[in-house]
Every structure is written in C-alpha cells, then in structure tokens.
C-alpha positions as YAML, in Angstrom:
chain: A
units: angstrom
residues:
- id: 1
  name: MET
  ca: [-0.02, -0.01, 0.01]
- id: 2
  name: ALA
  ca: [2.73, 2.47, 0.71]
- id: 3
  name: ALA
  ca: [4.33, 1.70, -2.58]
- id: 4
  name: PHE
  ca: [1.07, 2.57, -4.30]
- id: 5
  name: LEU
  ca: [0.74, 5.68, -2.59]
- id: 6
  name: LEU
  ca: [4.36, 6.82, -3.13]
- id: 7
  name: GLY
  ca: [3.90, 5.93, -6.81]
- id: 8
  name: ALA
  ca: [0.76, 8.15, -7.03]
- id: 9
  name: VAL
  ca: [2.35, 11.19, -5.30]
- id: 10
  name: LEU
  ca: [5.08, 10.82, -7.70]
- id: 11
  name: LEU
  ca: [2.75, 11.16, -10.64]
- id: 12
  name: ILE
  ca: [1.18, 14.15, -9.21]
- id: 13
  name: VAL
  ca: [4.65, 15.93, -8.91]
- id: 14
  name: GLN
  ca: [6.19, 14.91, -11.99]
- id: 15
  name: PRO
  ca: [5.91, 17.94, -14.50]
- id: 16
  name: GLN
  ca: [4.41, 17.60, -18.01]
- id: 17
  name: MET
  ca: [7.13, 17.57, -20.63]
- id: 18
  name: VAL
  ca: [6.48, 19.61, -23.73]
- id: 19
  name: PRO
  ca: [9.21, 20.71, -26.37]
- id: 20
  name: SER
  ca: [11.50, 23.27, -24.91]
- id: 21
  name: ARG
  ca: [10.37, 26.93, -25.72]
- id: 22
  name: PRO
  ca: [13.01, 29.44, -24.40]
- id: 23
  name: ALA
  ca: [16.27, 29.89, -26.67]
- id: 24
  name: ILE
  ca: [18.65, 29.74, -24.12]
- id: 25
  name: ASN
  ca: [22.35, 28.57, -24.05]
- id: 26
  name: SER
  ca: [23.53, 24.78, -23.50]
- id: 27
  name: LYS
  ca: [25.40, 26.12, -20.04]
- id: 28
  name: ALA
  ca: [22.10, 27.70, -18.76]
- id: 29
  name: GLU
  ca: [19.94, 24.64, -19.83]
- id: 30
  name: THR
  ca: [22.24, 22.26, -18.11]
- id: 31
  name: THR
  ca: [22.11, 24.31, -14.99]
- id: 32
  name: SER
  ca: [18.37, 24.39, -15.07]
- id: 33
  name: GLN
  ca: [18.11, 20.59, -15.60]
- id: 34
  name: SER
  ca: [20.44, 20.22, -12.70]
- id: 35
  name: VAL
  ca: [18.61, 22.51, -10.40]
- id: 36
  name: GLN
  ca: [15.28, 20.60, -11.39]
- id: 37
  name: ARG
  ca: [17.06, 17.21, -10.80]
- id: 38
  name: GLU
  ca: [17.91, 18.27, -7.23]
- id: 39
  name: LEU
  ca: [14.34, 19.73, -6.58]
- id: 40
  name: LEU
  ca: [12.99, 16.31, -7.60]
- id: 41
  name: LYS
  ca: [15.59, 14.59, -5.51]
- id: 42
  name: LYS
  ca: [14.53, 16.21, -2.49]
- id: 43
  name: THR
  ca: [10.92, 15.51, -3.10]
- id: 44
  name: SER
  ca: [11.38, 11.93, -3.78]
- id: 45
  name: GLN
  ca: [13.52, 11.49, -0.56]
- id: 46
  name: LYS
  ca: [10.99, 12.89, 1.74]
- id: 47
  name: ASN
  ca: [8.72, 10.48, 3.93]
- id: 48
  name: ASP
  ca: [5.69, 12.98, 4.26]
- id: 49
  name: PHE
  ca: [3.91, 11.48, 1.13]
- id: 50
  name: LYS
  ca: [0.82, 10.17, 3.24]
- id: 51
  name: GLU
  ca: [0.36, 13.64, 4.68]
- id: 52
  name: ASN
  ca: [-0.50, 14.87, 1.18]
- id: 53
  name: ILE
  ca: [-3.29, 12.33, 0.71]
- id: 54
  name: HIS
  ca: [-6.55, 12.62, 2.41]
- id: 55
  name: SER
  ca: [-9.00, 9.65, 2.95]
- id: 56
  name: ASN
  ca: [-12.00, 11.55, 1.53]
- id: 57
  name: GLY
  ca: [-10.19, 11.53, -2.22]
- id: 58
  name: SER
  ca: [-8.64, 14.89, -2.14]
- id: 59
  name: CYS
  ca: [-4.87, 15.41, -1.99]
- id: 60
  name: ARG
  ca: [-2.32, 18.47, -2.18]
- id: 61
  name: GLN
  ca: [-0.69, 18.71, -5.62]
- id: 62
  name: LEU
  ca: [1.35, 21.18, -7.47]
- id: 63
  name: PRO
  ca: [-0.85, 24.14, -9.06]
- id: 64
  name: GLN
  ca: [-1.84, 23.96, -12.30]
- id: 65
  name: THR
  ca: [-2.43, 27.97, -12.33]
- id: 66
  name: ILE
  ca: [-0.38, 30.67, -10.45]
- id: 67
  name: ILE
  ca: [-1.47, 34.26, -10.23]
- id: 68
  name: ILE
  ca: [2.08, 35.77, -11.08]
- id: 69
  name: GLY
  ca: [1.45, 39.57, -10.12]
- id: 70
  name: VAL
  ca: [1.51, 42.23, -10.48]
- id: 71
  name: ARG
  ca: [2.06, 43.85, -6.92]
- id: 72
  name: LYS
  ca: [-0.76, 46.26, -5.82]
- id: 73
  name: GLY
  ca: [-2.49, 45.30, -9.12]
- id: 74
  name: GLY
  ca: [-5.63, 43.45, -7.52]
- id: 75
  name: THR
  ca: [-4.26, 39.90, -7.05]
- id: 76
  name: ARG
  ca: [-5.74, 39.35, -3.41]
- id: 77
  name: ALA
  ca: [-9.22, 40.56, -5.06]
- id: 78
  name: LEU
  ca: [-8.76, 38.19, -7.98]
- id: 79
  name: LEU
  ca: [-7.96, 35.35, -5.70]
- id: 80
  name: GLU
  ca: [-10.95, 35.77, -3.68]
- id: 81
  name: MET
  ca: [-13.28, 36.19, -6.53]
- id: 82
  name: LEU
  ca: [-11.92, 33.06, -8.28]
- id: 83
  name: SER
  ca: [-12.39, 31.26, -4.91]
- id: 84
  name: LEU
  ca: [-16.12, 31.61, -5.43]
- id: 85
  name: HIS
  ca: [-15.72, 28.66, -8.05]
- id: 86
  name: PRO
  ca: [-16.32, 25.36, -6.67]
- id: 87
  name: ASP
  ca: [-13.50, 24.02, -9.27]
- id: 88
  name: ILE
  ca: [-10.94, 26.29, -7.62]
- id: 89
  name: ALA
  ca: [-8.71, 25.48, -4.58]
- id: 90
  name: ALA
  ca: [-6.43, 28.36, -3.57]
- id: 91
  name: ALA
  ca: [-3.57, 28.58, -1.33]
- id: 92
  name: GLU
  ca: [-4.55, 31.29, 1.33]
- id: 93
  name: SER
  ca: [-1.21, 32.86, 1.84]
- id: 94
  name: GLU
  ca: [1.61, 34.14, -0.72]
- id: 95
  name: VAL
  ca: [3.74, 31.25, -0.99]
- id: 96
  name: HIS
  ca: [7.03, 33.00, -2.23]
- id: 97
  name: PHE
  ca: [8.53, 29.58, -3.55]
- id: 98
  name: PHE
  ca: [10.27, 30.76, -6.74]
- id: 99
  name: ASP
  ca: [11.37, 34.06, -5.70]
- id: 100
  name: TRP
  ca: [12.78, 33.42, -2.22]
- id: 101
  name: GLU
  ca: [15.88, 31.28, -2.54]
- id: 102
  name: ASP
  ca: [15.36, 29.69, 1.02]
- id: 103
  name: HIS
  ca: [12.12, 28.39, 0.09]
- id: 104
  name: TYR
  ca: [13.22, 27.35, -3.43]
- id: 105
  name: ARG
  ca: [15.99, 25.19, -1.84]
- id: 106
  name: ASN
  ca: [13.28, 23.29, 0.08]
- id: 107
  name: GLY
  ca: [12.33, 21.44, -2.92]
- id: 108
  name: LEU
  ca: [8.97, 20.59, -4.66]
- id: 109
  name: GLN
  ca: [7.64, 18.68, -1.83]
- id: 110
  name: TRP
  ca: [8.04, 21.73, 0.40]
- id: 111
  name: TYR
  ca: [6.10, 23.56, -2.36]
- id: 112
  name: ILE
  ca: [3.36, 21.05, -2.19]
- id: 113
  name: ASN
  ca: [2.80, 21.27, 1.17]
- id: 114
  name: GLN
  ca: [1.89, 24.83, 1.00]
- id: 115
  name: MET
  ca: [-1.22, 23.94, -1.07]
- id: 116
  name: PRO
  ca: [-4.65, 23.19, -0.04]
- id: 117
  name: PHE
  ca: [-6.12, 19.76, -0.20]
- id: 118
  name: SER
  ca: [-8.13, 19.61, -3.70]
- id: 119
  name: TYR
  ca: [-10.04, 16.74, -5.60]
- id: 120
  name: PRO
  ca: [-9.22, 15.72, -9.11]
- id: 121
  name: HIS
  ca: [-11.35, 17.80, -10.92]
- id: 122
  name: GLN
  ca: [-10.26, 21.11, -9.36]
- id: 123
  name: ILE
  ca: [-7.44, 23.62, -10.35]
- id: 124
  name: THR
  ca: [-5.31, 24.38, -7.44]
- id: 125
  name: MET
  ca: [-3.88, 27.79, -7.31]
- id: 126
  name: GLU
  ca: [-1.50, 30.04, -5.38]
- id: 127
  name: LYS
  ca: [-0.60, 33.78, -5.83]
- id: 128
  name: THR
  ca: [2.42, 35.70, -5.16]
- id: 129
  name: PRO
  ca: [2.52, 39.25, -6.64]
- id: 130
  name: ALA
  ca: [6.43, 39.56, -6.60]
- id: 131
  name: TYR
  ca: [6.85, 36.58, -9.19]
- id: 132
  name: PHE
  ca: [6.27, 39.02, -12.03]
- id: 133
  name: THR
  ca: [9.39, 41.20, -11.36]
- id: 134
  name: SER
  ca: [11.77, 38.47, -9.99]
- id: 135
  name: PRO
  ca: [14.07, 37.93, -12.90]
- id: 136
  name: LYS
  ca: [14.81, 34.09, -11.93]
- id: 137
  name: VAL
  ca: [10.91, 33.15, -11.62]
- id: 138
  name: PRO
  ca: [9.90, 32.36, -15.20]
- id: 139
  name: GLU
  ca: [12.60, 29.95, -15.81]
- id: 140
  name: ARG
  ca: [12.01, 28.03, -12.55]
- id: 141
  name: VAL
  ca: [8.25, 27.98, -12.99]
- id: 142
  name: TYR
  ca: [8.86, 26.61, -16.90]
- id: 143
  name: ASN
  ca: [11.30, 23.78, -15.25]
- id: 144
  name: MET
  ca: [8.44, 22.62, -13.05]
- id: 145
  name: ASN
  ca: [5.54, 22.83, -15.40]
- id: 146
  name: GLN
  ca: [5.87, 24.33, -19.03]
- id: 147
  name: SER
  ca: [2.19, 24.00, -19.50]
- id: 148
  name: MET
  ca: [1.38, 26.27, -16.39]
- id: 149
  name: ARG
  ca: [-1.76, 28.55, -17.14]
- id: 150
  name: LEU
  ca: [-0.47, 32.00, -15.63]
- id: 151
  name: LEU
  ca: [-2.86, 35.05, -14.43]
- id: 152
  name: LEU
  ca: [-1.23, 38.49, -14.51]
- id: 153
  name: ILE
  ca: [-3.41, 41.52, -13.26]
- id: 154
  name: LEU
  ca: [-2.35, 44.89, -14.01]
- id: 155
  name: ARG
  ca: [-3.54, 48.54, -13.27]
- id: 156
  name: ASP
  ca: [-2.47, 51.79, -14.58]
- id: 157
  name: PRO
  ca: [1.13, 51.99, -13.95]
- id: 158
  name: SER
  ca: [1.02, 55.38, -12.05]
- id: 159
  name: GLU
  ca: [-1.99, 54.60, -9.81]
- id: 160
  name: ARG
  ca: [-0.13, 51.15, -9.04]
- id: 161
  name: VAL
  ca: [3.03, 53.32, -8.04]
- id: 162
  name: LEU
  ca: [0.91, 55.15, -5.71]
- id: 163
  name: SER
  ca: [-0.79, 52.11, -4.09]
- id: 164
  name: ASP
  ca: [2.73, 50.59, -3.70]
- id: 165
  name: TYR
  ca: [3.61, 53.67, -1.72]
- id: 166
  name: THR
  ca: [0.65, 53.57, 0.24]
- id: 167
  name: GLN
  ca: [0.94, 50.12, 1.31]
- id: 168
  name: VAL
  ca: [4.47, 50.62, 2.73]
- id: 169
  name: PHE
  ca: [3.38, 53.80, 4.28]
- id: 170
  name: TYR
  ca: [0.79, 52.21, 6.26]
- id: 171
  name: ASN
  ca: [2.97, 49.29, 7.30]
- id: 172
  name: HIS
  ca: [5.23, 51.92, 8.87]
- id: 173
  name: MET
  ca: [2.36, 53.87, 10.45]
- id: 174
  name: GLN
  ca: [1.15, 50.42, 12.18]
- id: 175
  name: LYS
  ca: [4.40, 49.89, 13.79]
- id: 176
  name: HIS
  ca: [4.69, 53.66, 14.73]
- id: 177
  name: LYS
  ca: [7.69, 54.23, 12.32]
- id: 178
  name: PRO
  ca: [8.25, 57.38, 10.39]
- id: 179
  name: TYR
  ca: [8.13, 57.38, 6.62]
- id: 180
  name: PRO
  ca: [8.95, 59.87, 3.94]
- id: 181
  name: SER
  ca: [6.26, 61.31, 1.90]
- id: 182
  name: ILE
  ca: [5.96, 60.41, -1.72]
- id: 183
  name: GLU
  ca: [7.51, 63.26, -3.08]
- id: 184
  name: GLN
  ca: [10.95, 62.20, -1.58]
- id: 185
  name: PHE
  ca: [10.58, 59.16, -3.21]
- id: 186
  name: LEU
  ca: [9.45, 60.30, -6.46]
- id: 187
  name: ILE
  ca: [11.66, 63.52, -6.96]
- id: 188
  name: LYS
  ca: [15.54, 63.47, -6.94]
- id: 189
  name: ASP
  ca: [17.56, 66.55, -7.73]
- id: 190
  name: GLY
  ca: [14.68, 68.14, -9.38]
- id: 191
  name: GLU
  ca: [13.68, 65.27, -11.70]
- id: 192
  name: LEU
  ca: [11.46, 62.20, -11.47]
- id: 193
  name: ASN
  ca: [13.53, 59.52, -9.62]
- id: 194
  name: VAL
  ca: [13.58, 56.62, -12.05]
- id: 195
  name: ASP
  ca: [15.31, 54.58, -9.61]
- id: 196
  name: TYR
  ca: [12.43, 54.41, -7.04]
- id: 197
  name: LYS
  ca: [11.66, 50.54, -6.77]
- id: 198
  name: ALA
  ca: [7.98, 51.10, -7.36]
- id: 199
  name: ILE
  ca: [8.41, 52.99, -10.68]
- id: 200
  name: ASN
  ca: [10.62, 50.23, -11.90]
- id: 201
  name: ARG
  ca: [7.75, 47.53, -10.91]
- id: 202
  name: SER
  ca: [5.21, 49.52, -13.06]
- id: 203
  name: LEU
  ca: [7.59, 49.11, -16.11]
- id: 204
  name: TYR
  ca: [5.52, 46.04, -17.50]
- id: 205
  name: TYR
  ca: [7.10, 45.54, -20.63]
- id: 206
  name: ILE
  ca: [10.36, 44.78, -19.22]
- id: 207
  name: HIS
  ca: [9.19, 42.21, -16.92]
- id: 208
  name: MET
  ca: [6.63, 40.65, -19.49]
- id: 209
  name: GLN
  ca: [9.69, 40.20, -22.17]
- id: 210
  name: ASN
  ca: [11.32, 37.78, -19.36]
- id: 211
  name: TRP
  ca: [8.03, 35.62, -19.17]
- id: 212
  name: LEU
  ca: [7.67, 35.42, -22.79]
- id: 213
  name: LYS
  ca: [11.06, 33.99, -23.15]
- id: 214
  name: TYR
  ca: [9.46, 30.95, -21.45]
- id: 215
  name: PHE
  ca: [5.72, 30.95, -21.82]
- id: 216
  name: PRO
  ca: [3.84, 31.89, -25.10]
- id: 217
  name: LEU
  ca: [1.16, 34.62, -24.91]
- id: 218
  name: ASP
  ca: [-1.92, 32.28, -24.95]
- id: 219
  name: ARG
  ca: [-0.47, 30.68, -21.57]
- id: 220
  name: ILE
  ca: [-0.59, 34.28, -19.73]
- id: 221
  name: HIS
  ca: [-4.28, 35.83, -19.43]
- id: 222
  name: ILE
  ca: [-3.93, 39.38, -18.42]
- id: 223
  name: VAL
  ca: [-6.64, 40.59, -16.05]
- id: 224
  name: ASP
  ca: [-7.44, 44.55, -16.23]
- id: 225
  name: GLY
  ca: [-7.26, 45.37, -12.77]
- id: 226
  name: ASP
  ca: [-9.04, 48.71, -13.26]
- id: 227
  name: LYS
  ca: [-11.90, 47.20, -14.95]
- id: 228
  name: LEU
  ca: [-11.96, 44.62, -12.16]
- id: 229
  name: ILE
  ca: [-12.45, 47.19, -9.42]
- id: 230
  name: LYS
  ca: [-15.17, 48.86, -11.44]
- id: 231
  name: ASP
  ca: [-16.89, 45.96, -12.66]
- id: 232
  name: PRO
  ca: [-15.75, 42.65, -11.68]
- id: 233
  name: PHE
  ca: [-17.86, 40.06, -13.24]
- id: 234
  name: PRO
  ca: [-16.81, 40.53, -17.02]
- id: 235
  name: GLU
  ca: [-13.30, 40.07, -15.82]
- id: 236
  name: ILE
  ca: [-14.08, 36.89, -14.23]
- id: 237
  name: GLU
  ca: [-16.03, 35.34, -17.13]
- id: 238
  name: LYS
  ca: [-13.04, 35.85, -19.10]
- id: 239
  name: VAL
  ca: [-10.60, 33.90, -16.54]
- id: 240
  name: GLU
  ca: [-13.15, 30.99, -16.30]
- id: 241
  name: ARG
  ca: [-12.93, 30.93, -20.10]
- id: 242
  name: PHE
  ca: [-9.03, 31.03, -20.07]
- id: 243
  name: LEU
  ca: [-8.74, 28.24, -17.24]
- id: 244
  name: LYS
  ca: [-11.49, 26.32, -19.20]
- id: 245
  name: LEU
  ca: [-13.85, 26.49, -16.05]
- id: 246
  name: SER
  ca: [-17.70, 25.78, -16.39]
- id: 247
  name: PRO
  ca: [-19.38, 29.33, -15.77]
- id: 248
  name: GLN
  ca: [-20.14, 29.05, -12.05]
- id: 249
  name: ILE
  ca: [-19.67, 32.73, -10.96]
- id: 250
  name: ASN
  ca: [-22.77, 35.09, -11.70]
- id: 251
  name: ALA
  ca: [-23.10, 38.81, -11.66]
- id: 252
  name: SER
  ca: [-25.35, 38.26, -8.26]
- id: 253
  name: ASN
  ca: [-21.91, 37.23, -6.58]
- id: 254
  name: PHE
  ca: [-20.92, 40.79, -6.67]
- id: 255
  name: TYR
  ca: [-22.43, 43.73, -5.02]
- id: 256
  name: PHE
  ca: [-20.93, 47.49, -4.52]
- id: 257
  name: ASN
  ca: [-20.57, 48.32, -0.81]
- id: 258
  name: LYS
  ca: [-21.07, 52.21, -0.85]
- id: 259
  name: THR
  ca: [-19.63, 52.58, 2.62]
- id: 260
  name: LYS
  ca: [-16.41, 50.84, 1.39]
- id: 261
  name: GLY
  ca: [-16.24, 52.06, -1.99]
- id: 262
  name: PHE
  ca: [-15.67, 48.93, -3.91]
- id: 263
  name: TYR
  ca: [-17.26, 45.61, -4.84]
- id: 264
  name: CYS
  ca: [-17.74, 42.94, -2.17]
- id: 265
  name: LEU
  ca: [-18.68, 39.11, -2.64]
- id: 266
  name: ARG
  ca: [-22.02, 37.21, -2.02]
- id: 267
  name: ASP
  ca: [-21.70, 33.47, -1.90]
- id: 268
  name: SER
  ca: [-24.61, 31.14, -0.93]
- id: 269
  name: GLY
  ca: [-26.13, 33.89, 1.11]
- id: 270
  name: ARG
  ca: [-22.93, 34.97, 2.78]
- id: 271
  name: GLU
  ca: [-21.14, 38.26, 2.25]
- id: 272
  name: ARG
  ca: [-17.83, 39.18, 2.60]
- id: 273
  name: CYS
  ca: [-15.64, 42.09, 1.76]
- id: 274
  name: LEU
  ca: [-11.70, 42.26, 1.13]
- id: 275
  name: HIS
  ca: [-9.40, 43.43, 4.12]
- id: 276
  name: GLU
  ca: [-9.75, 47.03, 5.31]
- id: 277
  name: SER
  ca: [-6.21, 47.44, 3.96]
- id: 278
  name: LYS
  ca: [-7.47, 47.13, 0.57]
- id: 279
  name: GLY
  ca: [-8.98, 50.26, -1.08]
- id: 280
  name: ARG
  ca: [-6.98, 52.72, 0.91]
- id: 281
  name: ALA
  ca: [-6.82, 56.31, -0.17]
- id: 282
  name: HIS
  ca: [-3.70, 57.47, -2.15]
- id: 283
  name: PRO
  ca: [-1.83, 60.18, -0.97]
- id: 284
  name: GLN
  ca: [-2.53, 64.09, -2.55]
- id: 285
  name: VAL
  ca: [0.21, 64.38, -5.14]
- id: 286
  name: ASP
  ca: [1.02, 67.55, -7.04]
- id: 287
  name: THR
  ca: [-0.75, 67.87, -10.26]
- id: 288
  name: ARG
  ca: [2.64, 68.69, -12.04]
- id: 289
  name: LEU
  ca: [4.51, 65.56, -10.46]
- id: 290
  name: LEU
  ca: [1.18, 63.42, -11.46]
- id: 291
  name: GLU
  ca: [1.79, 64.54, -15.10]
- id: 292
  name: LYS
  ca: [5.55, 63.96, -14.99]
- id: 293
  name: LEU
  ca: [4.99, 60.16, -13.83]
- id: 294
  name: HIS
  ca: [2.22, 59.92, -16.82]
- id: 295
  name: GLU
  ca: [4.45, 61.32, -19.38]
- id: 296
  name: TYR
  ca: [7.45, 58.98, -18.19]
- id: 297
  name: PHE
  ca: [5.07, 55.97, -18.31]
- id: 298
  name: HIS
  ca: [3.80, 56.82, -22.01]
- id: 299
  name: GLU
  ca: [6.68, 55.20, -24.12]
- id: 300
  name: PRO
  ca: [6.72, 52.10, -21.63]
- id: 301
  name: ASN
  ca: [3.12, 51.45, -21.91]
- id: 302
  name: LYS
  ca: [3.19, 51.92, -25.57]
- id: 303
  name: LYS
  ca: [5.91, 49.01, -25.95]
- id: 304
  name: PHE
  ca: [3.92, 47.15, -23.50]
- id: 305
  name: PHE
  ca: [1.01, 47.10, -25.69]
- id: 306
  name: GLU
  ca: [2.69, 46.25, -28.90]
- id: 307
  name: LEU
  ca: [4.14, 43.40, -26.84]
- id: 308
  name: VAL
  ca: [0.80, 41.82, -26.08]
- id: 309
  name: GLY
  ca: [-1.20, 42.89, -28.78]
- id: 310
  name: ARG
  ca: [-3.70, 44.84, -26.54]
- id: 311
  name: THR
  ca: [-4.34, 48.20, -25.27]
- id: 312
  name: PHE
  ca: [-5.68, 49.29, -21.61]
- id: 313
  name: ASP
  ca: [-7.14, 52.75, -20.55]
- id: 314
  name: TRP
  ca: [-4.15, 54.22, -18.85]
- id: 315
  name: HIS
  ca: [-2.82, 57.65, -18.83]
...
C-alpha cells in the first residue's frame, strides 16, 4: 500500500514534458536541468507523502495555475473572486516559492505542502505578486511545468506606484515608524526619480519580455485590474474561459458596498469584503508631479501594448 501511495504522489509532482520553448544556451539549460533534478531528488527523499493524501480522496498537489502579479494590481481581489468557483482550490497565503531562495531550496515537496487539499477535478492555485518582477522566476516555473496557465493582473502604472507607496506607508504607520512623503521618493535633484523601486515595478514591458522567453502569450491571461475594480464580473468571466472552467460565477456574486467604495462578494447567502487594508486612499500628489509620472510611462506603456497585442485605458 505504501508503494502505491508513493507512486501516486510521484505522478502528481512529475511536471508535464513538452518541447522546450526558450532559446537559452546549453550551459544555462544544463544548470536548469541540474536544479530541477535536485528539486525532484529532495521531493523523492521525503517521507511525508502520506500527509498529502486525504481519506476523502483529496490531496495536495502542485498548482496548475499561478497568479504571478503584479504587486498592488489586485491579486488578492482576483484570488478571492475566483475562490467563489467550486472548481478552484487556492492557497490562502503568498507562498514565495520561486522568488525566495530559502524556500526554493526546500524543493517541490515543500511547495506541495503549502497547497490546499483539492479533488482531481479542481484547479489548484496560488498567488505571489512578486513573481512577475523577479528575474529568476519565469525559468523556474517553466522547469516545473511548461504547461502552466498564468494569471497577470495589471493596473494603470501610475496608480500602481501610488498604491505601492500607500501600502508601505501604512505598514510603517502601524508600527509607529516614520516614513518619508511620496514626493521624497518620486523626486531626485528636481527630476523624476526613475530609480524608485515602485516605478520599476510598473515598467510592465520589461518584466513581460522575461516571461515571454519561456511561456507563449496564450498561456498568460492579463486581467484588467482597473476594470475589475469598476465591474468585476466581465473580467472574471474571461478568466473562467481562460482556465476552461464551467461558468459558475454570476453577476449576483458581486455587490457594491457604498461604505467601502468597492465591490464585495456574496456566496451562498454569505457576504464578505476584502480586508480593510484594501482600497486605501492614495496620498495627495501635486498635479505637475503626476503629469511627470504619466509622461514617463507613456513610452513603456506603448511598448507593452505592442508586446501583448492589446491596449489598456491608462494615462
């Protein structure tokens, strides 16, 4: 019986093999294969396979879909909305397997242990927004599963910068720590500070180029985060189709909360909203500074539109 369980789990963790997509040199390819062998070796040496199989027929398994980003783009809202679907089993916390070295060294079995129990007909999913902007992540995901379906949710780059700052600002406030004004980050020597990390995270075309080295565009579905905020149902319908899910989420699952100022969820009579940390007001920024920010992103946005073959209603 133990041998049977071991064989079953090995089948679950074995990535699907398809023809290699990225054009990488032989040395890099050899290194990637070596890393993958080490991950699988660690997985096969573990003795906790039985802990990943439940008596009700569910089990923990590698995700078939990952929400790869972007930070402050609406990843938590997207995950909560998709969790309304009965065929989605989502990890509650950000896993940071592919971008944190100490996690990645733990191997695939550690990664599986972070996943929820799911049934064979369900899609296991996790979200870690930092994946999109982490240079090493695309190749690592590809090495695990070349057939992975990826979800990327994006907002207006300027708005994302302000949200990025707002989150860090409130984190400091909660710890009673001082934090500089946003102008101190955005301006350097009288000019826009393009070295500010929040600005770099909004240069979507640079990070997208890295992902397209490993995954074709039809494996990456881009969710319009601005539209998801204003009218979530149409965007969720598109995700259902991309994931080949039966249409189970309805417009009635969403209702606008006037007090909070954004949409909340209704599921089997229960109503719930996102955490109070979501939807915080952005800081007031001088109009001229905002114009500089919009002007800076004009060309990068244009390059991104050309890269993905669609446009977004951004400044």
